[in-house]
C-alpha positions in Angstrom: 91.0 40.1 -29.5 93.2 37.2 -30.5 95.7 38.2 -33.2 98.2 36.0 -35.0 100.8 36.3 -37.8 101.2 33.2 -39.9 104.0 32.5 -42.3 103.3 29.7 -44.6 106.0 27.7 -46.5 105.7 25.1 -49.2 103.9 25.2 -52.6 101.8 28.2 -51.6 102.3 30.7 -54.5 100.7 30.4 -57.9 98.2 27.8 -56.6 95.3 29.9 -55.4 96.4 29.9 -51.8 95.7 33.6 -51.1 92.3 33.5 -52.6 91.4 30.2 -50.8 92.6 31.8 -47.5 90.4 34.8 -48.2 87.4 32.6 -49.0 88.1 30.5 -45.8 88.1 33.7 -43.7 84.8 34.9 -45.2 83.2 31.4 -44.9 84.2 31.1 -41.2 83.0 34.7 -40.4 84.5 36.9 -37.7 88.0 36.4 -39.1 89.6 39.7 -40.1 93.1 40.5 -41.5 95.2 40.3 -44.6 97.0 37.7 -46.7 99.9 38.4 -49.1 102.8 36.8 -51.0 106.4 37.4 -49.9 109.4 37.7 -52.2 110.9 34.5 -50.7 108.1 32.3 -51.9 106.2 32.2 -48.6 102.7 33.6 -47.8 102.0 35.8 -44.7 98.7 36.1 -43.0 97.6 38.5 -40.3 94.4 37.2 -38.7 92.3 38.3 -35.8 89.0 37.3 -34.1 87.2 37.9 -30.9 86.8 34.1 -30.6 90.0 32.2 -29.9 88.4 29.0 -31.0 87.8 30.5 -34.5 91.4 31.5 -34.8 92.5 28.0 -33.7 90.2 26.5 -36.4 91.5 29.0 -39.0 95.1 28.1 -38.2 94.2 24.4 -38.5 92.6 24.9 -41.9 95.6 27.0 -43.2 97.9 24.2 -42.0 96.0 21.7 -44.2 96.2 24.1 -47.2 93.0 25.9 -48.1 93.7 25.4 -51.8 93.7 21.8 -53.1 96.8 22.6 -55.1 98.8 23.9 -52.2 101.2 21.9 -50.2 102.0 23.4 -46.8 105.4 22.2 -45.5 105.8 24.6 -42.6 103.6 27.0 -40.7 105.0 29.5 -38.3 102.5 31.0 -35.9 103.3 34.0 -33.7 101.1 36.3 -31.7 100.7 39.8 -33.2 99.8 43.2 -32.0 99.0 45.0 -35.3 96.2 47.4 -35.8 92.6 46.0 -35.8 91.1 45.1 -39.1 87.4 45.3 -40.0 87.5 43.0 -43.0 89.7 40.3 -44.6 91.6 41.2 -47.9 94.2 39.9 -50.2 97.2 42.2 -50.5 100.4 42.0 -52.6 
């Protein structure tokens, strides 16, 4: 299982970024995790998949900004060892 923690900076709050990330995960299938806003204006994402290629594609799409109103200026990607997820949800 490939697991990553993403921290997204830029114009990513108040522009539908969390919902678009959620929709992207559902559309791609086999992507599980959580997405939430942070107090510092960034968005965090925990994502996992059995397929490392899907995670790579998911990261690529997040870097582009899944919401057309978002502007991602920086994306930090780190490996993660959190508990397994069975779905993808928005948290806050």
